[in-house]
C-alpha positions in Angstrom: 17.0 78.4 -118.0 16.0 75.6 -115.4 12.9 77.6 -114.8 11.8 77.8 -118.4 12.5 74.0 -118.9 10.4 72.9 -116.0 7.6 75.6 -117.1 7.4 73.7 -120.4 7.4 70.3 -118.9 4.7 71.6 -116.3 2.4 73.0 -119.1 2.3 69.4 -120.8 1.9 67.8 -117.7 -0.9 69.7 -116.7 -2.8 69.8 -120.1 -2.3 65.9 -120.2 -4.0 65.6 -116.8 -6.7 67.9 -117.5 -7.9 65.9 -120.6 -7.8 62.7 -118.8 -11.3 63.4 -117.4 -12.8 65.3 -120.7 -16.4 65.1 -120.1 -19.1 67.7 -121.7 -20.3 68.9 -118.1 -20.9 72.9 -118.5 -19.5 75.1 -115.8 -17.4 72.9 -114.2 -15.2 72.0 -117.0 -13.8 73.5 -120.4 -15.8 73.2 -123.5 -14.6 71.1 -126.3 -13.5 73.1 -129.4 -11.7 70.7 -131.7 -9.4 67.7 -131.9 -5.7 67.1 -132.8 -5.1 63.6 -134.0 -8.1 62.2 -132.1 -7.1 64.2 -129.0 -9.9 66.5 -127.7 -9.0 70.2 -127.1 -10.8 72.5 -124.6 -11.1 76.1 -124.4 -9.2 75.9 -120.9 -6.6 73.6 -122.5 -5.9 76.3 -125.0 -5.8 79.2 -122.6 -3.3 77.2 -120.7 -0.9 76.7 -123.8 -1.3 80.3 -125.0 -0.4 81.6 -121.5 2.1 79.2 -120.5 4.0 80.2 -123.9 3.6 83.8 -122.6 5.4 82.9 -119.4 8.3 81.1 -121.2 8.6 83.9 -123.8 8.7 86.4 -120.9 11.2 84.8 -118.6 13.4 84.3 -121.7 13.2 87.8 -122.8 14.0 89.0 -118.8 17.2 86.8 -118.6 18.3 86.8 -122.3 21.9 86.0 -122.7 22.0 84.0 -119.3 22.6 85.1 -115.9 25.3 88.0 -115.4 27.7 89.1 -112.4 26.4 92.3 -113.1 22.6 91.9 -113.4 20.5 93.5 -115.9 17.1 95.0 -115.3 15.4 91.8 -116.4 17.4 89.4 -114.2 16.8 91.7 -111.1 13.1 91.0 -111.8 13.7 87.5 -111.6 16.1 87.4 -108.7 13.5 89.4 -106.9 10.5 86.9 -107.3 13.2 83.9 -106.4 14.1 86.0 -103.3 10.6 86.7 -102.3 9.4 82.8 -102.7 13.0 81.9 -100.9 12.7 83.9 -98.0 8.8 82.8 -97.4 9.1 79.1 -98.1 12.6 77.9 -97.2 12.4 78.2 -93.4 9.1 76.1 -93.4 10.7 73.3 -95.8 14.3 73.2 -94.8 17.4 74.5 -97.0 18.2 70.9 -98.6 14.3 70.2 -99.4 13.6 74.0 -100.6 16.5 73.4 -102.9 15.0 70.4 -104.8 11.3 71.6 -104.5 12.2 75.2 -105.8 11.6 74.4 -109.5 8.1 73.1 -108.6 7.2 76.1 -106.2 8.3 78.8 -108.7 6.4 77.0 -111.4 3.2 76.4 -109.4 3.2 80.3 -108.1 3.8 82.1 -111.7 1.4 79.4 -113.3 -1.4 79.7 -111.0 -1.0 83.5 -111.0 -1.0 84.0 -114.7 -3.9 81.6 -114.9 -5.8 83.3 -112.3 -5.3 87.0 -113.9 -6.1 85.8 -117.3 -9.8 86.0 -116.9 -9.4 89.5 -116.4 -8.2 90.1 -120.1 -10.4 91.4 -122.7 -11.8 88.6 -124.9 -11.1 85.7 -122.5 -14.4 84.0 -121.8 -16.1 86.9 -123.7 -15.5 85.9 -127.6 -16.7 82.8 -128.8 -19.4 80.8 -130.8 -23.1 79.6 -130.2 -23.6 76.1 -130.2 -26.9 74.4 -130.2 -27.4 71.7 -127.5 -30.4 69.7 -127.1 -32.3 72.7 -129.1 -30.8 75.3 -126.5 -28.3 77.9 -127.5 -25.0 77.5 -125.8 -22.0 80.1 -125.7 -18.7 78.6 -126.2 -15.8 80.9 -125.5 -12.5 80.2 -127.9 -10.5 81.0 -124.6 -11.7 80.3 -120.9 -9.6 80.7 -117.7 -7.8 77.6 -116.9 -8.3 77.4 -113.3 -12.2 77.8 -113.8 -12.0 74.4 -115.1 -12.0 72.1 -112.3 -10.1 69.6 -114.4 -7.2 71.9 -114.4 -7.1 72.6 -110.4 -7.3 69.0 -109.9 -4.6 68.2 -112.2 -2.4 70.9 -110.3 -3.6 69.2 -107.1 -2.3 65.9 -108.1 0.9 67.2 -109.5 1.2 68.9 -105.9 0.4 65.6 -104.4 2.7 63.5 -106.3 5.4 65.8 -105.7 4.9 65.9 -102.3 5.3 61.9 -101.9 8.8 62.3 -103.9 10.3 65.3 -101.7 9.1 63.5 -98.7 10.6 60.1 -99.9 13.9 61.9 -100.9 14.5 64.1 -98.1 12.8 62.7 -95.2 12.6 58.9 -95.9 9.7 56.4 -95.2 11.1 55.5 -91.7 10.5 59.3 -90.6 7.3 59.0 -92.4 5.8 56.1 -90.6 7.3 57.4 -87.3 5.6 60.9 -87.8 2.4 59.4 -88.8 1.8 56.4 -86.8 4.7 56.4 -84.3 4.4 56.6 -80.2 5.6 60.0 -79.2 5.4 59.9 -75.6 8.2 59.5 -73.7 8.4 56.2 -71.8 10.2 57.7 -69.0 7.4 60.0 -68.0 4.7 57.3 -67.6 3.8 53.8 -66.5 4.7 51.2 -69.1 0.9 49.9 -69.4 -0.2 53.2 -70.5 2.6 53.7 -73.0 1.9 50.5 -74.7 -1.8 51.4 -74.9 -0.8 54.6 -76.4 0.8 52.8 -79.6 -3.1 52.1 -80.3 -4.0 55.6 -80.0 -1.2 57.0 -82.2 -1.9 54.2 -84.8 -5.6 55.3 -84.9 -4.4 59.0 -85.0 -2.2 58.1 -88.0 -5.1 56.4 -90.2 -7.2 59.7 -89.7 -3.9 61.7 -90.9 -3.9 59.4 -93.9 -7.4 60.5 -94.6 -6.6 64.0 -94.4 -3.7 63.5 -96.5 -5.6 62.1 -99.4 -8.2 64.8 -98.7 -5.9 67.2 -99.8 -6.6 66.7 -103.6 -10.0 67.9 -103.0 -9.1 70.8 -100.4 -6.3 72.0 -102.8 -8.4 71.7 -106.4 -12.0 72.8 -104.9 -10.3 75.8 -103.1 -8.6 77.2 -106.4 -11.5 76.0 -108.7 -14.0 77.8 -106.3 -12.3 81.3 -105.9 -12.0 81.5 -109.4 -15.3 80.4 -110.9 -16.9 82.6 -108.1 -14.9 85.5 -109.4 -16.0 84.9 -112.9 -19.5 84.7 -111.9 -19.0 87.9 -109.9 -17.3 90.0 -112.6 -20.4 88.7 -115.0 -23.0 89.7 -112.8 -21.2 93.6 -112.5 -21.0 93.8 -115.8 -24.6 93.1 -116.5 -25.5 95.6 -113.7 -23.4 98.2 -115.4 -25.1 97.8 -118.6 -28.2 99.1 -117.2 -26.5 102.1 -115.7 -25.8 105.3 -117.1 -23.1 105.4 -120.0 -20.4 107.4 -118.2 -20.0 105.0 -115.1 -20.8 101.7 -116.9 -16.8 100.9 -117.3 -16.2 102.4 -113.8 -18.7 100.1 -111.9 -17.0 96.7 -112.3 -13.5 98.4 -112.0 -13.1 97.6 -108.2 -14.2 94.2 -108.8 -11.3 93.6 -111.2 -8.8 95.1 -108.7 -10.4 92.8 -106.2 -10.0 89.6 -108.3 -6.3 90.8 -109.1 -5.6 90.5 -105.3 -7.4 87.4 -104.8 -5.9 85.9 -107.9 -2.3 86.5 -106.2 -3.5 85.4 -102.6 -4.7 82.0 -104.4 -1.4 81.8 -106.1 0.8 82.1 -103.2 -1.6 80.1 -101.1 -1.4 76.9 -103.2 2.4 77.3 -103.2 2.4 77.8 -99.7 0.4 74.7 -98.5 2.5 72.8 -101.0 5.5 73.7 -99.2 3.9 73.5 -95.6 2.9 69.9 -96.4 6.3 69.0 -97.4 8.0 71.0 -94.4 5.9 69.3 -91.8 8.3 66.1 -92.5 11.7 67.8 -94.0 11.7 70.5 -91.7 12.6 68.4 -88.8 16.4 68.4 -89.8 16.6 72.1 -89.3 15.4 71.8 -85.5 
């Protein structure tokens, strides 16, 4: 039940952050469909809500009646997903931090995976209306894969970044963060005192560079996820265009290997985003395990 409640909150938070930078830039973000009480709704936001609802209903169906001592088939599926993520990420983060971060990690993985695969379904990004923009016809799909919207991937990166700050503060503390970032890690008993003192300036400079790299995670996480999904959409579109001009009996077979490739890439990107979030936290919280 905790996973379902977190998924609902997670969806609302992503949708809010996605709308925060809503401008009419084609390709990089979703196209505007309609307004609700003055709140602009884009096709990528609509896709987010629909498939997030599917995730919630799916998990409720699997664990209907609650968790039981003798698990049902649906409960076994959920427990298998949990065990896979736990086995991969708990050694990285440490037991305490993983327990606190688990709702975030399972939410990120399931959400990103479903959104990555949503673009492979018939009707997504292919059914819509034509709009005239500056005298030119522009196709606006009713549903657009959420992760081909840069606002969505940036919102996910912001959630990951803020959660990293909270988890590090809670399970490592500001003192350990400052020491790990700016502290002098040299052993004073192994070197002359003047050299040891001079190393304070060196480690402080390195810490400043580390702060820049931490902030740049927002860009690296968001653009990596966006680029892979947007590139996949372009690839599939080009393969379909090539297949249209081929013989009818192979026109549907030609793009098929690329769909399988996109399924694999979608899974890898979902796991990679979740893994990097865990690694960033584990770089500080994993100290207690050593």
